[in-house]
C-alpha positions, 0 to 999 in steps of 0.5 A: 584265493582262499579266505583267511581265517579270523585268527589269521586276519587278526594276526595280519592286523596286529602285525600291520598296527605294530609296524605302523607304531614303529614308524609313527610318521605322518606326511605333511599332507595329513594323509595318515597311514591306513589299515584296511579292516574290511572292504569299506572300512579304513582305520587311520593309524598315526600314533603320534597324533592319536597320543597327542589328541588323547593327551590333550583330552586327558589334560583338559578333563583333569583341569576341568575336574580339578577346577570343579572340585576346588570350586565346590570345596570353596563355595560359600553357604546359603547364609553368605549375604547375612554373614557378610553384612554381619562382617560389615557391622563388625568392621564398623565396631572395630573402627570405632574401638580401634581394634586393629587385630579385628580389622587385620582379620577382616581385610585381605592382605591385598586390600585397597581402599579409595577414600572420599577424597580420592586417595588410594590406600593399602591395608597398612595405610588403612590400619595406620589411619584407623589407629590415628583417627578420632572416630567415635561412631561409625554406623552402616545402613541400607546395606545390600549384598550382591553375590556372584559365586565366591565374590560378594559386592556390598553397597550401603551408606556410612555415617561417621562421627568424631573429631578431626583437627580439634573440630567435630566431624560428621561425614556421610558416604556411600560405599561399595565393598568387594568381599572374596570367599576363599579357604573357608572365610570371607575377606574384604579385598576392595572398598570405595567410598563417595561422600554424600554432600546433600 
């Protein structure tokens, strides 16, 4: 038997590969069509599986890169903790002065609040409550920021002075606020306050 030249061999391989692509079926036993390249080398040829696997890998790579790109663009800076504590103080001042516009900016549209009595309130409920309240002073103290990527948990205490039902009101509570950083700004998405009775 005469040895085939390299160009003849490549032509035979190309022909076999084209033939395999014309009928891209693999049997149920997962034994793919094979092409003998050398005496000891076998190349699996099943274009449907190759295309499917390549497509899956490409889609996964695109999703990973897109999520990393979005994460890096929407990441808070190193001053995030001090910024959020400043926002907490702005929240107290807005409640004292009944500045509903400022509160609307600070609170996310999906904001939820659990008050010391256990009542669940939405952003609209909180804004209406602030508008109707007679809070004269709201002071936050001992705040600590816990950062987790684009989420921050703030814990601290609050003292509220004012008038309720014609009587002086003095209330102390411990709060946990959850802030979310997105689209280049922080917004509070959840708050919970527990009364300090002693």
